[in-house]
C-alpha positions as CSV (number, residue, x, y, z in Angstrom):
1,M,-41.5,51.8,-79.0
2,N,-38.3,50.2,-79.8
3,P,-39.0,47.0,-81.7
4,T,-36.5,45.2,-79.7
5,D,-38.2,46.0,-76.3
6,Q,-39.5,42.6,-74.9
7,S,-41.2,44.0,-71.7
8,Q,-44.9,43.3,-71.2
9,P,-47.6,45.9,-70.6
10,I,-48.7,46.4,-66.9
11,P,-52.2,45.1,-66.4
12,P,-54.8,47.4,-64.8
13,P,-55.5,46.8,-61.1
14,E,-58.3,44.6,-60.1
15,V,-61.6,46.0,-58.7
16,D,-63.6,44.3,-56.0
17,P,-67.0,43.5,-57.6
18,D,-68.8,43.9,-54.2
19,S,-67.1,47.0,-52.8
20,G,-65.7,48.6,-55.8
21,E,-62.4,49.1,-53.9
22,I,-59.1,48.5,-55.7
23,G,-57.0,45.5,-54.2
24,T,-57.7,41.9,-53.1
25,P,-58.9,40.1,-50.0
26,A,-55.4,38.5,-49.6
27,D,-53.8,41.9,-49.1
28,D,-56.2,42.8,-46.3
29,A,-55.4,39.5,-44.4
30,V,-51.7,40.3,-44.5
31,I,-52.2,43.8,-43.2
32,S,-54.5,42.4,-40.4
33,R,-51.9,39.8,-39.3
34,A,-49.1,42.4,-39.2
35,F,-51.2,44.7,-37.0
36,Q,-51.9,41.8,-34.6
37,I,-48.3,40.9,-34.3
38,S,-47.3,44.5,-33.6
39,V,-49.8,44.9,-30.9
40,L,-48.6,41.6,-29.3
41,V,-45.0,42.7,-29.4
42,I,-45.9,46.1,-27.8
43,V,-47.8,44.3,-25.0
44,T,-45.0,41.9,-24.3
45,V,-42.4,44.6,-24.0
46,A,-44.6,46.6,-21.7
47,L,-45.1,43.5,-19.4
48,C,-41.3,42.9,-19.3
49,I,-40.7,46.5,-18.4
50,F,-43.3,46.4,-15.6
51,A,-41.8,43.1,-14.3
52,A,-38.3,44.5,-14.2
53,V,-39.6,47.7,-12.4
54,W,-41.5,45.5,-9.8
55,F,-38.5,43.3,-9.2
56,I,-36.2,46.2,-8.6
57,Y,-38.5,48.4,-6.4
58,W,-40.9,46.0,-4.7
59,P,-40.0,45.9,-1.0
60,L,-38.6,42.6,0.3
61,P,-40.2,40.9,3.3
62,D,-38.4,41.0,6.6
63,P,-36.0,38.1,7.0
64,V,-37.0,35.2,9.2
65,N,-34.6,34.5,12.0
66,R,-34.0,30.8,12.4
67,V,-32.1,29.3,15.3
68,T,-30.2,26.1,14.7
69,E,-29.2,24.1,17.8
70,T,-25.5,23.2,17.7
71,K,-23.6,20.8,19.8
72,A,-20.3,21.6,21.4
73,A,-17.3,20.2,19.5
74,K,-15.6,17.3,21.2
75,V,-12.2,18.4,22.2
76,R,-9.5,15.8,22.8
77,T,-8.4,16.5,26.3
78,A,-4.7,16.1,27.4
79,S,-4.3,13.2,29.7
80,T,-1.9,11.8,32.1
81,V,-1.0,8.9,29.8
82,T,2.7,8.2,30.1
83,I,4.5,7.6,26.8
84,P,6.7,4.5,27.4
85,A,10.4,4.0,26.9
86,I,11.0,1.3,24.4
87,A,14.7,1.0,24.0
88,F,16.1,-0.8,21.0
89,S,19.8,-1.9,20.8
90,D,21.8,-2.5,17.7
91,A,22.3,-6.2,17.7
92,N,24.3,-6.6,14.4
93,R,27.7,-7.2,15.9
94,E,26.6,-9.4,18.8
95,T,24.4,-11.6,16.6
96,G,26.9,-12.3,13.9
97,I,25.3,-10.5,11.0
98,S,27.9,-9.2,8.5
99,F,25.8,-8.8,5.4
100,V,26.3,-5.8,3.2
101,H,23.9,-4.9,0.3
102,Q,25.4,-4.4,-3.1
103,S,23.4,-1.9,-5.2
104,G,25.8,-2.0,-8.2
105,A,26.2,1.8,-8.1
106,V,29.4,3.0,-9.8
107,G,28.4,6.6,-10.5
108,E,26.1,6.2,-13.5
109,K,23.0,6.4,-11.4
110,L,20.7,3.8,-12.8
111,L,17.4,3.9,-11.1
112,P,17.2,0.3,-9.5
113,E,20.3,1.2,-7.5
114,S,18.3,3.6,-5.4
115,M,15.5,1.2,-4.5
116,G,17.4,-1.2,-2.2
117,G,16.5,-4.7,-1.2
118,G,14.1,-6.5,1.1
119,C,14.4,-9.0,3.9
120,A,12.4,-11.7,5.6
121,F,11.9,-13.4,8.9
122,F,10.9,-17.0,8.4
123,D,11.7,-20.4,9.9
124,Y,13.4,-22.2,7.1
125,N,14.4,-25.4,9.0
126,N,11.3,-25.9,11.2
127,D,13.2,-25.5,14.6
128,G,10.7,-22.9,15.8
129,H,13.1,-19.9,15.5
130,S,13.0,-16.9,13.2
131,D,15.8,-17.0,10.6
132,I,16.8,-14.0,8.4
133,L,16.9,-13.7,4.7
134,F,18.5,-10.8,2.9
135,V,17.8,-10.0,-0.7
136,N,20.9,-8.8,-2.5
137,S,21.3,-7.0,-5.9
138,D,24.3,-7.3,-8.2
139,F,27.0,-5.6,-10.3
140,W,25.8,-4.3,-13.6
141,P,27.3,-6.1,-16.6
142,G,30.9,-5.0,-17.2
143,T,31.3,-3.3,-13.8
144,Q,32.4,-6.2,-11.6
145,P,35.8,-5.5,-10.0
146,A,38.5,-8.0,-10.8
147,N,39.1,-8.8,-7.2
148,R,35.4,-9.2,-6.2
149,Q,33.1,-12.1,-6.4
150,R,29.5,-11.5,-7.5
151,P,27.2,-10.8,-4.5
152,T,24.6,-13.4,-3.5
153,M,21.5,-13.7,-1.4
154,A,22.2,-14.3,2.3
155,L,20.5,-16.6,4.8
156,Y,21.2,-16.5,8.5
157,K,20.2,-19.3,11.0
158,N,18.9,-18.3,14.4
159,D,20.1,-20.5,17.3
160,G,17.0,-19.6,19.4
161,H,18.6,-16.9,21.4
162,G,18.8,-14.3,18.6
163,N,22.4,-15.2,17.5
164,Y,22.8,-15.9,13.8
165,A,25.1,-17.9,11.6
166,D,25.5,-17.5,7.9
167,V,24.2,-20.7,6.2
168,T,23.8,-19.3,2.7
169,D,26.2,-21.7,0.9
170,E,24.9,-24.9,2.6
171,T,21.3,-24.1,1.9
172,G,21.7,-23.4,-1.8
173,L,21.0,-19.7,-1.7
174,D,24.5,-18.6,-2.9
175,V,22.9,-17.4,-6.1
176,S,23.4,-14.1,-7.9
177,F,20.9,-11.8,-9.6
178,Y,19.6,-8.3,-9.3
179,G,17.2,-9.0,-6.5
180,Q,14.6,-6.6,-5.1
181,G,12.0,-8.3,-2.8
182,C,10.9,-11.7,-1.5
183,A,7.9,-13.7,-0.5
184,V,7.7,-16.7,1.8
185,G,5.1,-19.4,1.9
186,D,4.6,-23.1,1.7
187,Y,3.1,-23.2,-1.8
188,D,2.9,-27.1,-1.9
189,N,1.7,-27.6,1.7
190,D,4.6,-30.0,2.4
191,G,5.4,-28.3,5.8
192,W,8.5,-26.4,4.6
193,V,8.4,-22.7,3.8
194,D,9.5,-21.9,0.2
195,L,11.0,-18.6,-1.2
196,F,10.2,-16.4,-4.1
197,F,12.5,-13.5,-5.2
198,S,11.4,-10.5,-7.3
199,V,14.1,-9.4,-9.6
200,V,15.1,-6.7,-12.1
201,G,14.7,-9.2,-14.9
202,R,13.8,-12.9,-14.5
203,N,12.2,-13.8,-11.1
204,R,13.1,-16.9,-9.1
205,L,11.2,-19.5,-7.1
206,F,13.1,-21.8,-4.7
207,H,11.5,-24.9,-3.3
208,N,12.5,-25.9,0.3
209,N,13.6,-29.5,0.4
210,Q,13.8,-29.9,4.2
211,G,16.3,-27.0,4.7
212,R,18.0,-26.9,1.3
213,F,16.6,-24.8,-1.6
214,E,16.2,-25.8,-5.2
215,D,15.5,-23.4,-8.1
216,V,12.2,-24.5,-9.6
217,T,11.3,-21.3,-11.5
218,D,11.0,-22.9,-14.9
219,V,9.0,-25.9,-13.7
220,A,6.6,-23.7,-11.8
221,G,6.2,-21.1,-14.6
222,V,6.7,-17.9,-12.5
223,A,9.8,-16.4,-14.1
224,G,7.9,-13.6,-15.8
225,S,9.5,-11.5,-18.5
226,E,13.3,-10.8,-18.7
227,T,12.4,-7.1,-19.4
228,E,10.2,-6.5,-16.4
229,W,11.3,-5.0,-13.0
230,S,9.4,-6.9,-10.2
231,T,9.1,-5.4,-6.7
232,G,6.6,-6.2,-3.9
233,C,5.3,-9.8,-3.9
234,G,3.3,-12.1,-1.7
235,F,1.7,-15.5,-1.3
236,F,-2.0,-15.7,-0.5
237,D,-5.0,-17.9,-1.4
238,Y,-7.1,-15.7,-3.6
239,D,-9.5,-18.4,-4.8
240,N,-10.0,-20.2,-1.4
241,D,-9.0,-23.6,-2.8
242,G,-6.5,-24.4,0.0
243,D,-3.2,-23.6,-1.7
244,L,-1.2,-20.4,-2.0
245,D,-1.3,-18.3,-5.1
246,L,1.3,-15.6,-5.9
247,F,1.0,-11.9,-6.6
248,V,4.0,-10.0,-8.0
249,A,4.0,-6.2,-8.5
250,N,6.0,-4.7,-11.3
251,Y,7.4,-1.1,-11.1
252,V,8.0,0.6,-14.4
253,R,9.0,-0.2,-18.0
254,W,12.8,0.3,-17.5
255,S,16.1,-0.5,-19.1
256,P,19.6,0.9,-18.8
257,E,19.2,2.3,-22.3
258,I,16.0,4.2,-21.4
259,D,17.7,5.5,-18.2
260,R,20.7,6.7,-20.1
261,V,18.6,8.6,-22.7
262,L,16.8,10.5,-20.0
263,D,20.2,11.7,-18.6
264,C,18.8,13.1,-15.4
265,T,20.8,15.7,-13.4
266,L,20.6,17.7,-10.2
267,T,20.7,21.5,-10.2
268,G,24.3,22.3,-11.3
269,G,24.5,19.5,-13.8
270,E,25.6,16.6,-11.5
271,P,24.1,13.1,-12.4
272,A,21.0,12.1,-10.5
273,Y,18.6,9.3,-10.3
274,C,15.7,9.9,-12.6
275,P,12.2,10.5,-11.2
276,V,9.6,7.8,-12.0
277,G,7.4,10.1,-13.9
278,P,9.0,9.8,-17.4
279,F,8.9,5.9,-17.3
280,E,5.9,4.1,-18.6
281,G,3.8,2.0,-16.3
282,T,3.4,-1.8,-16.5
283,F,1.2,-4.7,-15.4
284,P,1.6,-7.0,-12.3
285,Y,1.5,-10.8,-12.3
286,L,-1.1,-12.9,-10.6
287,Y,-0.2,-16.6,-10.6
288,R,-2.8,-19.2,-9.8
289,N,-1.5,-22.3,-8.0
290,D,-2.5,-25.3,-10.0
291,G,-1.0,-27.9,-7.6
292,K,1.9,-30.3,-8.3
293,G,4.3,-27.4,-8.2
294,K,2.9,-25.5,-11.2
295,F,1.4,-22.0,-11.6
296,T,-0.6,-20.4,-14.3
297,D,-0.4,-16.6,-15.1
298,V,-4.1,-15.4,-14.8
299,S,-3.3,-11.7,-14.6
300,E,-5.4,-10.6,-17.5
301,A,-8.3,-12.9,-16.9
302,A,-8.4,-12.0,-13.2
303,G,-8.7,-8.3,-13.8
304,V,-5.5,-7.0,-12.2
305,Q,-4.1,-5.4,-15.4
306,V,-5.3,-1.8,-15.1
307,K,-4.9,0.5,-18.0
308,N,-4.8,4.3,-18.2
309,S,-8.2,5.4,-19.3
310,D,-6.8,8.2,-21.6
311,T,-3.9,6.3,-23.2
312,G,-4.8,2.7,-22.9
313,H,-1.3,1.9,-21.6
314,P,-0.5,0.1,-18.4
315,A,-1.2,2.3,-15.4
316,A,0.6,0.6,-12.5
317,K,3.9,1.7,-11.0
318,S,3.7,-0.6,-8.1
319,L,6.1,-1.1,-5.1
320,G,4.1,-2.4,-2.2
321,V,1.3,-4.9,-1.8
322,A,-0.9,-5.9,1.2
323,P,-3.4,-8.7,1.0
324,A,-6.4,-8.7,3.4
325,D,-10.1,-9.5,3.6
326,L,-11.3,-5.9,3.7
327,D,-15.0,-6.3,3.9
328,G,-15.2,-9.5,5.9
329,D,-16.7,-11.7,3.1
330,G,-14.2,-14.4,3.5
331,W,-12.2,-13.7,0.4
332,I,-8.8,-11.9,0.4
333,D,-8.6,-8.5,-1.4
334,L,-5.4,-6.7,-2.4
335,V,-4.3,-3.1,-1.8
336,V,-1.3,-2.0,-4.1
337,A,0.8,1.0,-3.4
338,N,1.7,2.8,-6.6
339,D,4.4,5.5,-7.1
340,T,3.0,8.8,-8.5
341,V,-0.1,7.2,-9.8
342,Q,-3.3,6.1,-8.0
343,N,-3.2,3.2,-5.5
344,F,-5.2,0.2,-6.4
345,L,-7.8,-1.7,-4.3
346,F,-8.6,-5.0,-6.0
347,H,-11.8,-6.3,-4.5
348,N,-12.2,-10.0,-4.7
349,R,-15.3,-10.9,-6.7
350,R,-15.3,-14.5,-5.3
351,D,-15.3,-15.9,-8.8
352,G,-11.6,-15.9,-9.6
353,T,-11.6,-12.2,-10.6
354,F,-11.0,-8.8,-9.1
355,E,-12.5,-5.4,-9.6
356,E,-10.3,-2.3,-9.1
357,I,-12.1,0.2,-7.0
358,G,-9.4,2.3,-5.4
359,I,-10.7,5.7,-6.3
360,L,-14.3,4.8,-5.6
361,C,-13.3,3.6,-2.1
362,G,-11.2,6.6,-1.2
363,I,-7.9,4.8,-1.2
364,G,-6.5,5.8,-4.6
365,V,-5.4,9.3,-3.9
366,D,-5.0,11.8,-1.1
367,N,-7.7,14.1,0.3
368,S,-7.0,16.6,-2.4
369,G,-7.3,14.1,-5.3
370,N,-3.5,13.8,-5.9
371,A,-1.5,10.7,-6.3
372,R,1.6,10.4,-4.2
373,G,4.9,8.5,-4.2
374,A,3.7,5.4,-2.4
375,M,6.3,2.8,-1.2
376,G,5.6,0.4,1.7
377,I,2.2,-0.6,3.0
378,D,0.5,-2.5,5.8
379,I,-3.1,-3.3,7.0
380,A,-4.3,-3.9,10.5
381,D,-7.1,-3.4,13.1
382,F,-5.1,-0.8,15.0
383,R,-8.0,0.6,17.0
384,N,-9.2,-2.8,18.4
385,D,-12.7,-2.0,17.3
386,G,-13.1,-4.2,14.2
387,S,-12.2,-1.4,11.7
388,L,-9.2,-1.5,9.4
389,G,-6.4,0.9,8.8
390,V,-4.1,1.0,5.7
391,V,-0.8,2.7,6.3
392,I,1.3,3.8,3.3
393,G,4.7,5.3,3.4
394,N,5.0,8.1,0.8
395,F,7.8,10.2,-0.7
396,A,9.7,13.0,1.0
397,N,7.6,16.1,1.8
398,E,4.5,14.0,1.6
399,M,2.7,12.7,4.7
400,S,2.3,9.0,5.3
401,A,-1.2,7.9,4.5
402,L,-3.6,6.2,7.0
403,Y,-6.8,5.2,5.2
404,C,-9.4,4.0,7.7
405,A,-12.7,2.3,7.2
406,A,-15.5,1.1,9.5
407,P,-15.9,-2.6,10.1
408,R,-16.7,-4.6,7.0
409,S,-16.8,-1.3,5.0
410,L,-14.9,-0.5,1.7
411,Q,-15.2,3.3,2.2
412,F,-11.9,4.7,3.4
413,T,-10.9,8.2,4.5
414,D,-7.3,9.4,5.0
415,D,-7.1,10.0,8.8
416,A,-3.3,10.6,8.9
417,V,-3.7,14.3,10.0
418,A,-6.5,13.6,12.5
419,T,-4.6,10.7,14.2
420,G,-1.3,12.6,14.5
421,L,0.6,10.3,12.1
422,G,0.7,12.5,9.1
423,P,2.4,15.9,10.1
424,P,5.5,14.4,11.8
425,S,6.1,12.0,8.9
426,R,6.0,14.6,6.1
427,I,9.7,15.5,5.9
428,W,11.0,11.9,5.7
429,L,11.2,9.6,2.6
430,K,9.3,6.5,3.8
431,F,9.9,3.0,2.5
432,G,9.2,0.1,4.8
433,V,6.2,0.6,7.1
434,F,4.3,-1.8,9.3
435,F,2.0,-2.0,12.3
436,F,3.3,-3.8,15.4
437,D,2.9,-3.7,19.2
438,A,6.3,-2.4,20.2
439,D,5.5,-2.1,23.9
440,L,3.0,-5.0,24.3
441,D,0.3,-2.7,25.6
442,G,-2.3,-4.2,23.3
443,R,-2.4,-1.4,20.7
444,L,-0.6,-1.5,17.4
445,D,2.1,1.1,16.8
446,V,3.6,2.1,13.4
447,L,7.3,1.8,12.4
448,A,8.7,3.6,9.3
449,A,12.1,3.0,7.7
450,N,13.3,6.2,6.1
451,G,16.0,7.1,3.6
452,H,16.4,9.3,0.5
453,I,17.1,7.9,-3.0
454,E,19.6,10.6,-4.0
455,N,22.9,10.6,-2.1
456,D,23.5,14.2,-3.0
457,I,20.1,15.5,-2.1
458,H,21.5,17.8,0.6
459,K,23.1,19.9,-2.2
460,V,19.7,21.0,-3.5
461,Q,17.5,20.6,-0.5
462,N,18.9,21.7,2.9
463,S,16.1,20.0,4.8
464,Q,16.8,16.5,3.3
465,K,19.6,14.0,4.0
466,Y,20.4,10.8,2.3
467,A,20.6,8.7,5.5
468,Q,17.6,9.3,7.8
469,P,16.5,7.9,11.2
470,P,13.7,5.4,11.4
471,Q,10.6,6.3,13.4
472,I,8.1,4.7,15.7
473,Y,4.7,6.3,16.2
474,W,3.3,5.1,19.5
475,N,-0.4,4.3,19.6
476,G,-1.7,5.9,22.7
477,G,-5.4,5.1,22.0
478,P,-8.3,7.4,22.8
479,D,-6.8,8.7,26.1
480,A,-3.5,10.0,24.7
481,P,-2.9,13.6,23.5
482,S,-3.1,12.3,19.9
483,E,-3.8,8.8,18.6
484,F,-0.2,8.4,17.3
485,V,2.8,10.0,19.0
486,P,6.3,10.0,17.5
487,L,8.8,8.6,19.9
488,T,12.0,10.5,20.7
489,K,15.6,9.4,21.1
490,E,15.0,9.3,24.8
491,Q,12.1,6.8,24.3
492,T,13.6,4.5,21.7
493,G,17.3,4.7,22.6
494,S,20.2,6.2,20.6
495,D,20.8,3.0,18.6
496,F,17.4,3.2,17.1
497,V,17.6,6.8,15.8
498,Q,21.0,6.4,14.1
499,P,20.4,7.5,10.4
500,L,20.7,4.9,7.7
501,V,19.4,4.7,4.0
502,G,16.4,2.6,5.1
503,R,14.5,0.4,2.7
504,G,13.0,-2.9,3.6
505,A,11.8,-3.5,7.2
506,A,10.4,-6.5,9.1
507,Y,9.7,-7.7,12.6
508,A,10.0,-10.9,14.6
509,D,10.7,-12.2,18.1
510,I,14.2,-13.3,17.6
511,D,15.1,-14.3,21.2
512,G,11.9,-15.8,22.5
513,D,11.1,-13.1,25.1
514,G,7.8,-12.2,23.7
515,D,8.5,-8.7,22.4
516,L,9.1,-7.9,18.7
517,D,12.5,-7.0,17.4
518,V,13.0,-5.1,14.2
519,L,15.2,-5.4,11.0
520,V,15.8,-2.6,8.6
521,T,17.8,-2.9,5.4
522,S,20.0,-0.2,3.8
523,T,20.6,0.2,0.1
524,G,24.4,-0.2,-0.6
525,G,25.1,-0.7,3.1
526,S,24.7,-2.8,6.2
527,P,21.3,-3.7,7.6
528,R,20.4,-2.9,11.2
529,L,18.9,-5.6,13.6
530,L,17.4,-3.8,16.5
531,R,16.7,-5.8,19.6
532,N,13.7,-4.8,21.6
533,E,14.8,-4.1,25.2
534,Q,11.6,-2.9,26.7
535,K,11.1,-3.7,30.4
536,L,7.6,-2.6,31.0
537,G,6.4,-5.9,32.5
538,H,3.5,-6.3,30.0
539,H,2.1,-9.7,29.3
540,W,1.8,-11.3,25.8
541,L,0.6,-14.2,23.8
542,R,2.0,-15.5,20.5
543,L,0.3,-18.0,18.2
544,K,1.6,-20.1,15.4
545,L,-1.2,-21.6,13.3
546,V,-0.9,-24.8,11.2
547,G,-3.6,-25.3,8.6
548,K,-5.1,-28.6,7.7
549,K,-8.0,-27.9,5.4
550,C,-6.6,-24.5,4.4
551,N,-3.1,-23.6,3.3
552,R,-0.6,-25.0,5.8
553,D,0.8,-21.6,6.8
554,A,-2.8,-20.4,7.6
555,I,-1.9,-17.2,5.6
556,G,-5.0,-15.1,5.6
557,A,-6.4,-16.4,9.0
558,W,-7.6,-13.9,11.6
559,V,-7.1,-14.5,15.3
560,Q,-9.4,-12.7,17.8
561,L,-8.5,-12.4,21.4
562,E,-10.8,-11.3,24.3
563,T,-9.5,-10.3,27.7
564,T,-11.4,-10.3,30.9
565,D,-11.7,-6.5,30.8
566,G,-13.7,-6.7,27.7
567,A,-11.0,-5.7,25.2
568,V,-11.0,-7.4,21.8
569,H,-7.9,-7.6,19.7
570,R,-7.5,-9.0,16.1
571,R,-4.4,-9.9,14.2
572,Q,-4.0,-11.3,10.7
573,V,-1.6,-14.1,9.7
574,M,0.1,-12.4,6.8
575,P,3.9,-12.2,6.3
576,T,3.5,-9.9,3.3
577,R,3.7,-6.3,4.5
578,S,6.1,-3.3,4.6
579,Y,8.4,-2.8,1.5
580,L,9.9,-5.7,-0.4
581,S,9.9,-7.7,2.8
582,Q,8.2,-10.4,4.9
583,C,7.5,-10.5,8.6
584,E,7.3,-13.7,10.8
585,L,4.2,-16.0,10.5
586,P,3.3,-16.2,14.3
587,V,1.0,-13.4,15.5
588,T,1.8,-11.5,18.6
589,F,-0.8,-10.0,21.1
590,G,0.3,-7.5,23.7
591,L,-1.8,-7.8,26.8
592,G,-0.6,-5.0,28.9
593,S,-1.4,-5.7,32.5
594,Q,-4.0,-8.3,31.6
595,K,-2.9,-12.0,32.1
596,T,-6.2,-13.7,32.0
597,L,-7.8,-14.4,28.7
598,E,-11.6,-14.8,28.2
599,K,-11.4,-16.5,24.8
600,V,-9.3,-16.9,21.7
601,R,-11.1,-17.4,18.4
602,I,-9.4,-18.4,15.1
603,L,-11.1,-17.7,11.8
604,W,-9.3,-20.0,9.4
605,P,-9.0,-19.1,5.7
606,D,-11.5,-21.8,4.7
607,G,-14.2,-20.0,6.8
608,S,-14.2,-22.4,9.7
609,T,-13.8,-21.1,13.3
610,Q,-12.0,-22.6,16.3
611,D,-12.3,-21.4,19.9
612,L,-9.6,-21.8,22.5
613,T,-10.2,-21.6,26.2
614,D,-8.0,-21.7,29.3
615,V,-5.2,-20.1,27.4
616,A,-2.3,-18.8,29.6
617,A,-0.5,-15.6,28.8
618,D,3.3,-15.3,28.2
619,Q,3.7,-18.2,25.8
620,L,4.1,-19.2,22.2
621,L,1.2,-21.5,21.3
622,T,1.1,-23.7,18.3
623,V,-2.5,-24.4,17.1
624,E,-3.4,-27.0,14.5
625,Q,-6.6,-26.5,12.6
626,A,-9.4,-28.8,14.0
627,V,-10.7,-31.2,11.3
628,P,-14.1,-32.9,11.9
């Protein structure tokens, strides 16, 4: 043995003293367990093979025939309903309106130039007639021609017969800024309607001093930021304290420098207006009226500042706003139309705050889950059954939306296709939209003001034109071939269908004949005042409400009218509708052939009700709120 070998000798095996066998009890236990596991595995595999063979080859039982009773689908039958002729005439020249909108465009193609300006019907001097306000824009810095004065806002006074005189200078509205929209409302309850302007930059509030307007923006605290681009706006009483608060939508985070960096072009390299997608979103303003002419910005605390859940940045790209009590709880909610991002539904929590539930309620996107290019908006009980419809005008090649909900419900579905409104609206680029009873038959029709944003769009899309005709969708009710029927040139008259670059739109009875006339603005051009010339012999009733315990304009009130044939009609006192615009405060009911009224009930904004009896048709009735 090598003396350096360190290995140890191997010990002899152990012998079991009882059996004399070589090994240990522990070895036997290991062998036994291994044998048991092997048997278990073999049995398991055999069972799996047997189950597989049974599953494959075992015969299936004969199928059971089950018969489900089905009901025949209800088919909308064609009827003998006659689609009316509602001729409109262009009243610009005969009424004395010479306003021309100035967009500031000189070829650089800055985005605000494409958006146009709004308009308003309101009675600024309390003579009972609907006057007209036009919102103007401005030249960009350094582009004003040497021989041109800066454009101003424009106010036209109605003589009671639908003739207008320019009173801009004498009323103090000969002011210049890059205006977009407007809101009208008596925010201090002094009996004179005041004016708010949304602006690219600093917003403006003008107090009505018995027919002359004074800029009180700084005192009121509603200017907002110099860097914001404000659009749709409206007065309403969100906290039910009896005075009017103010909501102001903002569009996108924009500046000329951002626009120039994007350097957008059409196919072929020609300059073009940029799409809204590359611009960041922003937040709206909500101003609480604190009385004594002052407001407080409560936007963040009230919950109207919505953030993108992925980025944490502002989500809104807002153009239109429509206030309405959607669920009948006595508190006004807000629907906001957003461009290329989801629409908002701000549900009033009745504690000074709102909850955004647009997606949950089915109003945020289309039926495929896509956001659209939403512009103008309106809300109404267009079926006369207590339900509400929200109409939204969308971009070219997108149908208008018509979100409908059952009475007092917050669950909406887009019924634009089912009602016949959607398909014929698809091709147009819709801005101003609103419900109104064009033929006074008791059913609310829809008007859309159309016009593209790109004046050279025909070079890249043959189907599109810059100037486009407005449209009226006649509400034929349940007996018509479809619920909404687009009217033709033969039914509206040739003046109505003349193309223009439509933007804002509003309605009012300008001549006291009971039917509703229409105003449509055009970006960079002349507006069109369209006088309603229908001669159908239908009856009507108009009501002007004066609040005593609620806001003086009774904004937010609902009027319910019952005729002797059992029909029930509802209208909301709400000037804020359409796109950047305001409609008249009086509510109009078309009565068709009915001239006897069963009852008129007013639900005032403070929750009180007031019934009127023995009301005659074919009149404008002023109703003051009853105070115990």
